[in-house]
Backbone as JSON, one array per atom type, in Angstrom:
{
  "sequence": "VSNITVINSNGSNSIGIYVINGVVENKNPFSIKVVSLNATGYNAEGFVVTTGTGFTTLSPIPAGGDSNFSISLYDPQKLVTTYQVQVSDASK",
  "N": [[3.35, 6.0, -17.13], [1.82, 7.63, -20.06], [-0.65, 10.39, -21.01], [-1.99, 11.27, -19.15], [-3.77, 13.86, -18.15], [-4.23, 17.17, -16.68], [-6.7, 18.95, -16.23], [-8.63, 21.26, -15.61], [-8.14, 23.23, -12.58], [-7.72, 25.27, -9.6], [-6.68, 27.58, -7.19], [-6.48, 28.74, -3.87], [-6.03, 30.97, -0.82], [-6.78, 30.89, 2.48], [-6.03, 30.56, 5.01], [-3.79, 30.73, 5.17], [-2.62, 28.3, 4.0], [-2.13, 27.16, 0.85], [-4.9, 26.02, -1.04], [-4.93, 23.74, -3.89], [-7.58, 22.73, -6.19], [-8.95, 20.78, -8.53], [-9.1, 18.99, -11.95], [-8.07, 15.59, -12.93], [-7.82, 14.06, -16.29], [-8.14, 10.72, -17.49], [-6.66, 9.87, -20.44], [-6.22, 7.2, -21.52], [-6.84, 4.02, -22.86], [-7.28, 2.61, -20.76], [-8.04, 1.67, -17.41], [-6.8, 3.88, -14.75], [-4.86, 3.31, -11.69], [-3.42, 4.57, -9.45], [-3.04, 8.12, -9.22], [-0.36, 10.42, -8.82], [0.27, 13.83, -8.33], [2.35, 16.52, -8.22], [2.63, 19.81, -7.19], [3.5, 23.35, -7.5], [4.2, 26.39, -5.92], [4.35, 29.86, -7.0], [5.97, 33.28, -5.98], [5.06, 36.54, -6.47], [6.99, 37.79, -8.02], [8.11, 35.18, -9.56], [9.45, 33.16, -8.19], [9.53, 30.06, -6.42], [8.08, 29.23, -3.66], [6.71, 27.44, -2.31], [6.21, 23.77, -2.15], [4.22, 21.06, -3.24], [2.51, 17.7, -2.49], [-0.24, 15.31, -4.06], [-3.0, 13.25, -4.66], [-5.44, 11.75, -6.62], [-8.63, 11.59, -6.06], [-10.6, 9.37, -6.9], [-10.38, 6.03, -7.37], [-10.06, 3.05, -9.32], [-9.58, 5.04, -11.78], [-11.19, 5.1, -14.41], [-10.93, 4.4, -18.18], [-10.84, 6.86, -20.04], [-11.93, 8.31, -18.33], [-12.59, 11.12, -15.26], [-11.07, 12.45, -12.8], [-11.44, 14.31, -9.41], [-8.84, 16.35, -7.58], [-6.57, 17.41, -5.0], [-4.51, 19.52, -3.49], [-2.33, 20.76, -0.98], [-0.3, 23.34, -0.06], [1.61, 24.72, 1.82], [1.65, 27.86, 3.05], [2.56, 30.63, 4.87], [2.95, 32.91, 4.75], [1.11, 33.78, 2.93], [2.26, 34.07, 0.2], [2.1, 32.92, -2.27], [1.15, 33.55, -5.62], [1.03, 32.39, -8.02], [0.93, 28.81, -9.77], [1.87, 25.62, -10.25], [0.57, 22.61, -11.53], [1.52, 19.39, -11.91], [1.3, 16.06, -13.16], [3.24, 13.42, -11.81], [3.26, 10.85, -11.34], [1.61, 7.71, -12.22], [0.12, 4.93, -12.5], [-0.97, 1.38, -13.51]],
  "CA": [[1.85, 6.13, -17.92], [1.4, 8.84, -20.18], [-2.08, 10.47, -21.28], [-2.94, 11.43, -17.94], [-3.94, 15.37, -18.31], [-4.59, 18.12, -15.57], [-7.89, 19.48, -17.29], [-8.41, 22.47, -14.93], [-7.82, 23.9, -11.63], [-8.08, 26.91, -9.2], [-6.51, 27.7, -6.17], [-6.91, 30.06, -3.16], [-5.53, 31.12, 0.15], [-7.35, 31.36, 3.49], [-5.41, 30.41, 6.42], [-2.02, 30.19, 5.04], [-2.68, 26.98, 3.4], [-2.76, 27.16, -0.58], [-5.39, 24.77, -1.84], [-5.86, 23.78, -4.91], [-8.6, 21.76, -6.47], [-8.85, 20.4, -9.99], [-9.5, 17.68, -12.16], [-7.17, 15.14, -14.33], [-8.23, 13.17, -17.24], [-7.33, 9.57, -18.09], [-7.01, 9.32, -21.93], [-5.7, 6.13, -21.96], [-7.54, 2.96, -23.0], [-7.14, 1.55, -19.8], [-8.0, 2.38, -15.95], [-5.58, 3.98, -14.13], [-5.19, 2.66, -10.47], [-3.06, 5.52, -8.93], [-2.28, 9.25, -10.05], [0.05, 11.52, -7.97], [0.78, 14.66, -8.78], [3.27, 17.87, -7.83], [2.32, 21.27, -7.52], [4.77, 24.42, -7.14], [3.81, 28.06, -5.82], [5.45, 30.81, -7.24], [5.24, 34.18, -5.52], [4.87, 37.57, -7.47], [8.42, 37.43, -9.01], [8.17, 34.0, -10.22], [10.45, 32.75, -7.78], [9.23, 29.18, -6.13], [8.23, 29.8, -2.25], [6.29, 26.19, -1.5], [5.83, 22.79, -3.11], [3.73, 20.05, -2.22], [2.06, 16.72, -3.79], [-1.46, 15.08, -3.84], [-3.53, 12.39, -5.2], [-6.91, 11.82, -7.1], [-9.69, 11.05, -5.36], [-10.82, 8.36, -7.5], [-8.98, 4.97, -7.75], [-8.99, 3.58, -10.42], [-9.93, 6.17, -12.82], [-11.6, 4.26, -15.83], [-10.45, 4.81, -19.41], [-11.77, 8.33, -20.87], [-12.57, 9.15, -17.33], [-11.54, 11.7, -14.74], [-11.21, 12.3, -11.26], [-11.05, 15.58, -8.51], [-8.13, 16.09, -6.61], [-6.49, 18.27, -3.96], [-3.1, 19.47, -3.17], [-2.26, 21.75, 0.08], [0.34, 24.2, -0.19], [1.97, 25.46, 3.18], [2.06, 29.03, 2.54], [1.57, 30.91, 5.99], [2.97, 34.37, 4.57], [0.43, 34.19, 1.64], [3.27, 34.83, -0.87], [2.01, 32.2, -3.54], [0.21, 34.36, -6.65], [0.56, 31.54, -9.28], [1.05, 28.06, -9.15], [2.23, 24.8, -11.38], [0.43, 21.2, -11.18], [2.03, 18.19, -13.22], [1.44, 14.6, -12.93], [4.05, 12.92, -11.4], [3.4, 9.29, -11.72], [0.6, 7.25, -13.0], [0.02, 3.28, -12.4], [-2.12, 0.6, -13.95]],
  "C": [[1.98, 7.37, -18.33], [-0.17, 8.81, -20.37], [-2.93, 10.96, -20.02], [-2.63, 13.24, -17.65], [-4.59, 16.07, -17.4], [-5.69, 18.95, -16.51], [-8.5, 20.89, -16.96], [-8.22, 22.4, -13.48], [-7.79, 25.21, -10.99], [-7.26, 26.6, -7.76], [-6.64, 28.91, -5.32], [-6.11, 29.79, -1.88], [-5.95, 31.46, 1.14], [-6.93, 31.55, 4.67], [-4.09, 29.92, 6.7], [-1.64, 29.1, 4.47], [-3.14, 27.24, 1.96], [-3.42, 26.32, -1.18], [-5.51, 24.9, -3.39], [-6.38, 22.55, -5.5], [-8.49, 21.79, -8.02], [-9.35, 19.03, -10.45], [-8.49, 17.08, -13.18], [-8.24, 14.28, -14.79], [-7.33, 12.14, -17.63], [-7.66, 9.1, -19.66], [-6.59, 8.15, -22.57], [-6.96, 4.91, -22.14], [-7.79, 2.05, -22.15], [-7.56, 2.37, -18.79], [-6.79, 2.69, -15.43], [-5.52, 3.86, -12.39], [-4.67, 3.94, -9.68], [-2.42, 6.81, -9.85], [-1.97, 10.12, -8.7], [0.17, 12.41, -8.78], [1.48, 15.81, -7.95], [2.81, 19.07, -7.98], [3.6, 22.21, -6.68], [3.94, 25.5, -6.94], [4.79, 28.86, -5.99], [4.59, 32.17, -6.63], [5.64, 35.39, -6.93], [6.17, 37.92, -8.52], [8.94, 36.24, -9.42], [9.26, 33.01, -9.56], [9.62, 31.27, -6.64], [9.49, 29.25, -4.54], [7.36, 28.41, -1.52], [6.0, 25.01, -2.43], [5.04, 22.06, -2.2], [3.16, 18.44, -3.31], [0.7, 15.98, -3.11], [-1.67, 13.74, -4.66], [-4.85, 12.38, -5.9], [-7.21, 11.16, -6.27], [-10.29, 9.77, -5.49], [-10.06, 7.44, -8.03], [-10.2, 3.94, -7.85], [-9.73, 4.45, -11.18], [-10.16, 5.64, -14.26], [-11.02, 5.13, -17.06], [-11.39, 5.72, -19.85], [-12.19, 9.07, -19.58], [-11.85, 10.27, -16.76], [-11.7, 11.83, -13.14], [-10.52, 13.73, -10.79], [-9.28, 15.01, -7.75], [-7.76, 17.54, -5.99], [-5.26, 18.52, -3.35], [-3.17, 20.47, -2.14], [-0.9, 22.15, 0.26], [1.02, 24.91, 0.94], [2.71, 27.16, 2.7], [1.47, 30.21, 3.81], [1.81, 32.4, 5.52], [2.19, 34.9, 3.17], [1.09, 34.53, 0.18], [2.84, 33.82, -2.41], [0.88, 33.15, -4.32], [-0.11, 33.55, -8.0], [1.31, 29.96, -8.84], [1.25, 26.84, -10.72], [1.56, 23.36, -11.09], [0.85, 20.44, -12.12], [1.76, 17.05, -12.67], [2.59, 14.05, -12.59], [4.04, 11.72, -11.82], [1.9, 9.07, -11.73], [0.73, 5.58, -12.79], [-1.13, 2.35, -12.78], [-2.45, -0.42, -12.81]]
}
């Protein structure tokens, strides 16, 4: 299923876990039951240092609606300086 978009996110690391919170939007004309996301954390040199997965909190997400998500990345050395979040799967 396409037309599921990450519309905003922010991340921070306080105790060795880099937490990304954000919102996805369902731009489809139908509801979506499950949305899974993948996140990748990069260090200052642009190398991958950690990855993680997460799900939206609302199920189903109505047509034109949005839902929050949270993804935790294991980062005990606090190396993550940037990250990328992508929708990996969505099902009706």
